[in-house]
C-alpha positions as a Python dict, from the first residue, in 0.01 Angstrom:
ca = {
    (1, 'X'): (0, 0, 0),
    (2, 'X'): (108, -279, 235),
    (3, 'X'): (63, -204, 607),
    (4, 'X'): (302, -481, 708),
    (5, 'X'): (674, -417, 737),
    (6, 'X'): (921, -678, 620),
    (7, 'X'): (1274, -618, 748),
    (8, 'X'): (1551, -859, 654),
    (9, 'X'): (1877, -879, 848),
    (10, 'X'): (2178, -1046, 684),
    (11, 'X'): (2496, -1157, 856),
    (12, 'X'): (2789, -1329, 687),
    (13, 'X'): (2884, -1610, 926),
    (14, 'X'): (3236, -1578, 1073),
    (15, 'X'): (3308, -1359, 773),
    (16, 'X'): (3686, -1322, 799),
    (17, 'X'): (3731, -1692, 875),
    (18, 'X'): (3499, -1794, 590),
    (19, 'X'): (3698, -1585, 342),
    (20, 'X'): (4027, -1734, 463),
    (21, 'X'): (3886, -2084, 419),
    (22, 'X'): (3816, -2011, 53),
    (23, 'X'): (4189, -1955, 5),
    (24, 'X'): (4300, -2233, 243),
    (25, 'X'): (4047, -2523, 263),
    (26, 'X'): (4266, -2697, 525),
    (27, 'X'): (4119, -2449, 778),
    (28, 'X'): (3769, -2595, 733),
    (29, 'X'): (3642, -2765, 1047),
    (30, 'X'): (3928, -2637, 1262),
    (31, 'X'): (3936, -2369, 1534),
    (32, 'X'): (4064, -2051, 1369),
    (33, 'X'): (4143, -1713, 1522),
    (34, 'X'): (4189, -1406, 1304),
    (35, 'X'): (4405, -1120, 1436),
    (36, 'X'): (4681, -1118, 1692),
    (37, 'X'): (4876, -1415, 1825),
    (38, 'X'): (4932, -1600, 2152),
    (39, 'X'): (5131, -1307, 2293),
    (40, 'X'): (4939, -990, 2196),
    (41, 'X'): (4663, -836, 1989),
    (42, 'X'): (4286, -876, 1978),
    (43, 'X'): (4058, -1136, 1816),
    (44, 'X'): (3901, -981, 1505),
    (45, 'X'): (3703, -1295, 1419),
    (46, 'X'): (3696, -1664, 1507),
    (47, 'X'): (3542, -1985, 1379),
    (48, 'X'): (3250, -2161, 1545),
    (49, 'X'): (3494, -2438, 1640),
    (50, 'X'): (3689, -2182, 1846),
    (51, 'X'): (3372, -2030, 1992),
    (52, 'X'): (3289, -2364, 2155),
    (53, 'X'): (3586, -2298, 2385),
    (54, 'X'): (3459, -1953, 2484),
    (55, 'X'): (3656, -1753, 2229),
    (56, 'X'): (3482, -1446, 2086),
    (57, 'X'): (3573, -1141, 1882),
    (58, 'X'): (3700, -845, 2081),
    (59, 'X'): (3874, -1049, 2350),
    (60, 'X'): (4251, -1037, 2389),
    (61, 'X'): (4438, -1291, 2178),
    (62, 'X'): (4631, -1404, 2484),
    (63, 'X'): (4308, -1503, 2664),
    (64, 'X'): (4173, -1664, 2347),
    (65, 'X'): (4472, -1894, 2308),
    (66, 'X'): (4453, -1986, 2677),
    (67, 'X'): (4096, -2104, 2616),
    (68, 'X'): (4181, -2274, 2286),
    (69, 'X'): (4558, -2337, 2271),
    (70, 'X'): (4531, -2557, 1961),
    (71, 'X'): (4361, -2284, 1755),
    (72, 'X'): (4518, -2183, 1425),
    (73, 'X'): (4624, -1817, 1416),
    (74, 'X'): (4572, -1628, 1089),
    (75, 'X'): (4703, -1274, 1047),
    (76, 'X'): (4410, -1153, 836),
    (77, 'X'): (4389, -986, 496),
    (78, 'X'): (4200, -657, 483),
    (79, 'X'): (4188, -642, 103),
    (80, 'X'): (4033, -988, 71),
    (81, 'X'): (3758, -903, 319),
    (82, 'X'): (3687, -567, 155),
    (83, 'X'): (3668, -734, -186),
    (84, 'X'): (3415, -997, -73),
    (85, 'X'): (3214, -736, 115),
    (86, 'X'): (3190, -535, -209),
    (87, 'X'): (3077, -847, -399),
    (88, 'X'): (2799, -914, -150),
    (89, 'X'): (2695, -547, -150),
    (90, 'X'): (2672, -550, -530),
    (91, 'X'): (2441, -853, -529),
    (92, 'X'): (2214, -698, -266),
    (93, 'X'): (2210, -366, -453),
    (94, 'X'): (2091, -545, -768),
    (95, 'X'): (1816, -745, -598),
    (96, 'X'): (1641, -529, -335),
    (97, 'X'): (1475, -184, -331),
    (98, 'X'): (1628, -47, -8),
    (99, 'X'): (1918, -160, 212),
    (100, 'X'): (2160, -36, 474),
    (101, 'X'): (2512, -166, 510),
    (102, 'X'): (2561, -178, 887),
    (103, 'X'): (2918, -311, 872),
    (104, 'X'): (3155, -501, 644),
    (105, 'X'): (2952, -821, 696),
    (106, 'X'): (2606, -707, 810),
    (107, 'X'): (2309, -561, 622),
    (108, 'X'): (1951, -450, 688),
    (109, 'X'): (1709, -475, 395),
    (110, 'X'): (1360, -325, 377),
    (111, 'X'): (1130, -548, 172),
    (112, 'X'): (813, -365, 275),
    (113, 'X'): (573, -340, -17),
    (114, 'X'): (725, -627, -213),
    (115, 'X'): (446, -855, -87),
    (116, 'X'): (221, -699, -353),
    (117, 'X'): (429, -877, -616),
    (118, 'X'): (638, -1145, -441),
    (119, 'X'): (650, -1353, -127),
    (120, 'X'): (899, -1149, 86),
    (121, 'X'): (1040, -1464, 248),
    (122, 'X'): (1091, -1622, -92),
    (123, 'X'): (1267, -1306, -216),
    (124, 'X'): (1489, -1302, 94),
    (125, 'X'): (1573, -1667, 31),
    (126, 'X'): (1669, -1591, -330),
    (127, 'X'): (1902, -1311, -213),
    (128, 'X'): (2075, -1550, 27),
    (129, 'X'): (2100, -1829, -230),
    (130, 'X'): (2255, -1601, -490),
    (131, 'X'): (2514, -1469, -242),
    (132, 'X'): (2608, -1826, -146),
    (133, 'X'): (2625, -1936, -510),
    (134, 'X'): (2838, -1644, -632),
    (135, 'X'): (3069, -1597, -332),
    (136, 'X'): (3075, -1947, -174),
    (137, 'X'): (3035, -1779, 166),
    (138, 'X'): (2801, -1906, 440),
    (139, 'X'): (2532, -1653, 525),
    (140, 'X'): (2235, -1632, 763),
    (141, 'X'): (1930, -1408, 764),
    (142, 'X'): (1628, -1326, 974),
    (143, 'X'): (1304, -1174, 844),
    (144, 'X'): (1057, -998, 1072),
    (145, 'X'): (843, -687, 1122),
    (146, 'X'): (1131, -482, 1265),
    (147, 'X'): (1510, -452, 1282),
    (148, 'X'): (1556, -590, 1633),
    (149, 'X'): (1353, -910, 1588),
    (150, 'X'): (1509, -964, 1244),
    (151, 'X'): (1859, -944, 1392),
    (152, 'X'): (1766, -1181, 1675),
    (153, 'X'): (1615, -1420, 1421),
    (154, 'X'): (1944, -1417, 1230),
    (155, 'X'): (2129, -1508, 1549),
    (156, 'X'): (1889, -1799, 1602),
    (157, 'X'): (1934, -1913, 1241),
    (158, 'X'): (2314, -1929, 1260),
    (159, 'X'): (2521, -2090, 1135),
    (160, 'X'): (2427, -2075, 767),
    (161, 'X'): (2052, -2070, 811),
    (162, 'X'): (1741, -1856, 775),
    (163, 'X'): (1434, -1780, 986),
    (164, 'X'): (1110, -1589, 936),
    (165, 'X'): (918, -1458, 1237),
    (166, 'X'): (559, -1404, 1112),
    (167, 'X'): (372, -1088, 1205),
    (168, 'X'): (193, -1129, 1538),
    (169, 'X'): (427, -1402, 1664),
    (170, 'X'): (708, -1171, 1781),
    (171, 'X'): (639, -1208, 2154),
    (172, 'X'): (616, -1588, 2131),
    (173, 'X'): (947, -1598, 1941),
    (174, 'X'): (1120, -1373, 2195),
    (175, 'X'): (976, -1521, 2517),
    (176, 'X'): (1216, -1819, 2565),
    (177, 'X'): (1529, -1620, 2480),
    (178, 'X'): (1760, -1482, 2750),
    (179, 'X'): (1759, -1108, 2827),
    (180, 'X'): (2115, -1088, 2695),
    (181, 'X'): (1989, -1180, 2346),
    (182, 'X'): (1838, -833, 2303),
    (183, 'X'): (2084, -626, 2096),
    (184, 'X'): (2203, -331, 2304),
    (185, 'X'): (2144, -488, 2647),
    (186, 'X'): (2488, -504, 2808),
    (187, 'X'): (2627, -713, 3090),
    (188, 'X'): (2572, -451, 3362),
    (189, 'X'): (2206, -403, 3262),
    (190, 'X'): (2154, -780, 3260),
    (191, 'X'): (2293, -812, 3614),
    (192, 'X'): (2059, -539, 3734),
    (193, 'X'): (1760, -714, 3574),
    (194, 'X'): (1867, -1055, 3708),
    (195, 'X'): (1856, -912, 4060),
    (196, 'X'): (1477, -888, 4022),
    (197, 'X'): (1448, -1251, 3913),
    (198, 'X'): (1399, -1159, 3547),
    (199, 'X'): (1609, -1388, 3327),
    (200, 'X'): (1409, -1459, 3011),
    (201, 'X'): (1251, -1210, 2774),
    (202, 'X'): (919, -1378, 2858),
    (203, 'X'): (970, -1267, 3220),
    (204, 'X'): (1038, -913, 3100),
    (205, 'X'): (716, -918, 2894),
    (206, 'X'): (515, -966, 3216),
    (207, 'X'): (673, -670, 3398),
    (208, 'X'): (478, -344, 3417),
    (209, 'X'): (611, -47, 3224),
    (210, 'X'): (595, 173, 3535),
    (211, 'X'): (836, -57, 3718),
    (212, 'X'): (1088, -55, 3431),
    (213, 'X'): (1066, 325, 3405),
    (214, 'X'): (1128, 361, 3777),
    (215, 'X'): (1434, 134, 3775),
    (216, 'X'): (1586, 213, 3435),
    (217, 'X'): (1438, 549, 3334),
    (218, 'X'): (1401, 601, 2957),
    (219, 'X'): (1598, 280, 2900),
    (220, 'X'): (1313, 98, 3074),
    (221, 'X'): (1067, 209, 2805),
    (222, 'X'): (1315, 92, 2540),
    (223, 'X'): (1343, -254, 2702),
    (224, 'X'): (965, -279, 2742),
    (225, 'X'): (920, -226, 2367),
    (226, 'X'): (1207, -454, 2263),
    (227, 'X'): (1068, -740, 2474),
    (228, 'X'): (744, -711, 2278),
    (229, 'X'): (911, -691, 1938),
    (230, 'X'): (819, -325, 1892),
    (231, 'X'): (1077, -147, 1677),
    (232, 'X'): (1005, 155, 1460),
    (233, 'X'): (1365, 194, 1344),
    (234, 'X'): (1396, 261, 973),
    (235, 'X'): (1641, 109, 728),
    (236, 'X'): (1854, 412, 637),
    (237, 'X'): (2016, 363, 296),
    (238, 'X'): (2316, 586, 355),
    (239, 'X'): (2479, 787, 632),
    (240, 'X'): (2796, 987, 582),
    (241, 'X'): (3083, 878, 798),
    (242, 'X'): (3237, 1153, 1011),
    (243, 'X'): (3584, 1006, 1046),
    (244, 'X'): (3820, 740, 913),
    (245, 'X'): (4100, 579, 1111),
    (246, 'X'): (4339, 287, 1141),
    (247, 'X'): (4573, 151, 1407),
    (248, 'X'): (4873, -78, 1427),
    (249, 'X'): (4975, -287, 1726),
    (250, 'X'): (5343, -378, 1704),
    (251, 'X'): (5460, -736, 1765),
    (252, 'X'): (5735, -593, 1987),
    (253, 'X'): (5730, -246, 2142),
    (254, 'X'): (5899, 18, 1924),
    (255, 'X'): (6119, 306, 2041),
    (256, 'X'): (6272, 393, 1703),
    (257, 'X'): (6139, 717, 1555),
    (258, 'X'): (6214, 611, 1198),
    (259, 'X'): (5999, 299, 1234),
    (260, 'X'): (5717, 496, 1400),
    (261, 'X'): (5724, 751, 1117),
    (262, 'X'): (5727, 477, 853),
    (263, 'X'): (5417, 326, 1012),
    (264, 'X'): (5242, 663, 1021),
    (265, 'X'): (5331, 731, 657),
    (266, 'X'): (5191, 395, 549),
    (267, 'X'): (4866, 443, 739),
    (268, 'X'): (4823, 804, 624),
    (269, 'X'): (4868, 692, 262),
    (270, 'X'): (4601, 427, 303),
    (271, 'X'): (4352, 668, 462),
    (272, 'X'): (4420, 940, 205),
    (273, 'X'): (4358, 698, -79),
    (274, 'X'): (4027, 591, 77),
    (275, 'X'): (3922, 954, 115),
    (276, 'X'): (3985, 1021, -254),
    (277, 'X'): (3805, 702, -353),
    (278, 'X'): (3499, 808, -152),
    (279, 'X'): (3523, 1170, -272),
    (280, 'X'): (3587, 1297, 82),
    (281, 'X'): (3804, 1565, 237),
    (282, 'X'): (3930, 1588, 596),
    (283, 'X'): (3982, 1902, 805),
    (284, 'X'): (4126, 1746, 1120),
    (285, 'X'): (4411, 1498, 1169),
    (286, 'X'): (4499, 1312, 1489),
    (287, 'X'): (4739, 1042, 1606),
    (288, 'X'): (4712, 802, 1897),
    (289, 'X'): (5003, 654, 2088),
    (290, 'X'): (4977, 370, 2341),
    (291, 'X'): (5281, 285, 2549),
    (292, 'X'): (5385, -55, 2684),
    (293, 'X'): (5194, 4, 3010),
    (294, 'X'): (4877, 83, 2805),
    (295, 'X'): (4898, 455, 2885),
    (296, 'X'): (4739, 626, 2585),
    (297, 'X'): (4784, 976, 2444),
    (298, 'X'): (4624, 1154, 2148),
    (299, 'X'): (4714, 1473, 1967),
    (300, 'X'): (4519, 1648, 1693),
    (301, 'X'): (4518, 1964, 1486),
    (302, 'X'): (4293, 2142, 1238),
    (303, 'X'): (4406, 2148, 874),
    (304, 'X'): (4275, 2294, 547),
    (305, 'X'): (4034, 2055, 372),
    (306, 'X'): (4245, 1795, 193),
    (307, 'X'): (4279, 1433, 85),
    (308, 'X'): (4646, 1456, -15),
    (309, 'X'): (4908, 1269, 185),
    (310, 'X'): (5186, 1507, 88),
    (311, 'X'): (4995, 1764, 296),
    (312, 'X'): (4882, 1524, 570),
    (313, 'X'): (5212, 1342, 629),
    (314, 'X'): (5410, 1647, 753),
    (315, 'X'): (5125, 1725, 991),
    (316, 'X'): (5119, 1367, 1121),
    (317, 'X'): (5496, 1373, 1179),
    (318, 'X'): (5460, 1701, 1365),
    (319, 'X'): (5192, 1548, 1588),
    (320, 'X'): (5427, 1257, 1662),
    (321, 'X'): (5686, 1504, 1788),
    (322, 'X'): (5428, 1665, 2016),
    (323, 'X'): (5264, 1346, 2143),
    (324, 'X'): (5554, 1103, 2180),
    (325, 'X'): (5778, 1096, 2486),
    (326, 'X'): (6093, 1056, 2277),
    (327, 'X'): (6258, 716, 2325),
    (328, 'X'): (5969, 564, 2522),
    (329, 'X'): (5864, 223, 2378),
    (330, 'X'): (5534, 231, 2188),
    (331, 'X'): (5290, -60, 2177),
    (332, 'X'): (5027, 85, 1941),
    (333, 'X'): (5007, 381, 1706),
    (334, 'X'): (4715, 511, 1504),
    (335, 'X'): (4601, 783, 1265),
    (336, 'X'): (4255, 939, 1245),
    (337, 'X'): (4118, 1182, 986),
    (338, 'X'): (3794, 1353, 1091),
    (339, 'X'): (3546, 1633, 1025),
    (340, 'X'): (3495, 1488, 679),
    (341, 'X'): (3291, 1647, 405),
    (342, 'X'): (3209, 1554, 48),
    (343, 'X'): (3432, 1704, -218),
    (344, 'X'): (3723, 1639, -452),
    (345, 'X'): (4080, 1725, -370),
    (346, 'X'): (4138, 2094, -439),
    (347, 'X'): (4462, 2170, -622),
    (348, 'X'): (4687, 2403, -426),
    (349, 'X'): (4818, 2651, -681),
    (350, 'X'): (5119, 2738, -467),
    (351, 'X'): (5231, 2389, -365),
    (352, 'X'): (5103, 2145, -628),
    (353, 'X'): (5218, 2097, -982),
    (354, 'X'): (5101, 1892, -1278),
    (355, 'X'): (5342, 1611, -1193),
    (356, 'X'): (5206, 1590, -837),
    (357, 'X'): (4844, 1571, -949),
    (358, 'X'): (4922, 1315, -1220),
    (359, 'X'): (5107, 1105, -963),
    (360, 'X'): (4803, 1089, -734),
    (361, 'X'): (4574, 996, -1021),
    (362, 'X'): (4809, 721, -1137),
    (363, 'X'): (4859, 581, -784),
    (364, 'X'): (4485, 577, -713),
    (365, 'X'): (4410, 406, -1045),
    (366, 'X'): (4666, 129, -982),
    (367, 'X'): (4570, 79, -616),
    (368, 'X'): (4200, 66, -703),
    (369, 'X'): (4261, -200, -967),
    (370, 'X'): (4515, -416, -786),
    (371, 'X'): (4449, -336, -419),
    (372, 'X'): (4558, -78, -165),
    (373, 'X'): (4934, -36, -115),
    (374, 'X'): (5024, -181, -456),
    (375, 'X'): (5219, 142, -503),
    (376, 'X'): (5319, 367, -216),
    (377, 'X'): (5593, 593, -85),
    (378, 'X'): (5928, 432, -11),
    (379, 'X'): (5904, 564, 346),
    (380, 'X'): (5608, 336, 410),
    (381, 'X'): (5712, 30, 210),
    (382, 'X'): (5896, -159, 483),
    (383, 'X'): (5615, -120, 730),
    (384, 'X'): (5360, -217, 465),
    (385, 'X'): (5525, -543, 375),
    (386, 'X'): (5644, -652, 717),
    (387, 'X'): (5474, -492, 1014),
    (388, 'X'): (5144, -328, 932),
    (389, 'X'): (4844, -532, 1044),
    (390, 'X'): (4509, -350, 1064),
    (391, 'X'): (4349, -644, 1249),
    (392, 'X'): (4583, -636, 1550),
    (393, 'X'): (4401, -384, 1763),
    (394, 'X'): (4344, -329, 2132),
}
């Protein structure tokens, strides 16, 4: 059995932007910002052309448009991104023995052992080429002996490139990179390290472990290993999610209860449908409310295990009554279903009837085929078509 590990890290370059460009080629080569607008919201993704101006995902849209005022704002389309993510996942699933989907656009693949039959780098290249051919999306990958170096290799290969860091050359590859390039090293940690004159990973490689332990504790041991390319982290094929949630940031603050309830109904429908699709049940429901001054409140309650919105929606409305200071303008509202477990929706003999169950089955079948929210309750229709935007988040 092979003693060498081969870990591949895949990242779809500017994923949301790349998908939008497939539908609108006029966006190619231009600075694009997904999510929010010049007044409010948060950047969900941005093109490399926008990044040159300092724009990055997670920053406020207002700051982003100050840095790049000529950027093109795109609202974002959750269903398109989910669809392309599924296509990429299907290709990977068909081609490799073990993989972990880290996010909608990021994957770790364990190719250890394949070197007995194939060249791992050649196999990784074939995976990338097939994804590009079948989806038309730009994609980068890094291949190395561990997850951390593979991810850093991907970052070096971007945009739309690939890089293999051979076994034994990890420290040489890492040495010229800045400390901030290590995944998991935040800004505050970097500042603390900079104070000791350590700026490059090569500088960190020369520091004694005892010193790092004294200054950073257990985190010092972690940094010592990362600087040397040591990473024993496994590629875990599946991990059950513990919660599912969504939020909506309004374009203008809302003080109308009917509109707030419509938004909650729409979001609860979407989450319930996803639970049923993933064969999950929730036993806790919560809502989040953020006011115009960014003051945030949450309210939650335990519920019987369910994935049915006709049970969840009354509970969500009740939480709104408890959490909302009636009449106070709301900037953001969200719903969260947690304490999930695997299982199908259990029919309630006292509340459900054959018509109710048949309705859920029909709705799920249509929404699965044509996309979420194709059919929904009338109470959530207006918010679905006009106001709901899952990519405008704080």
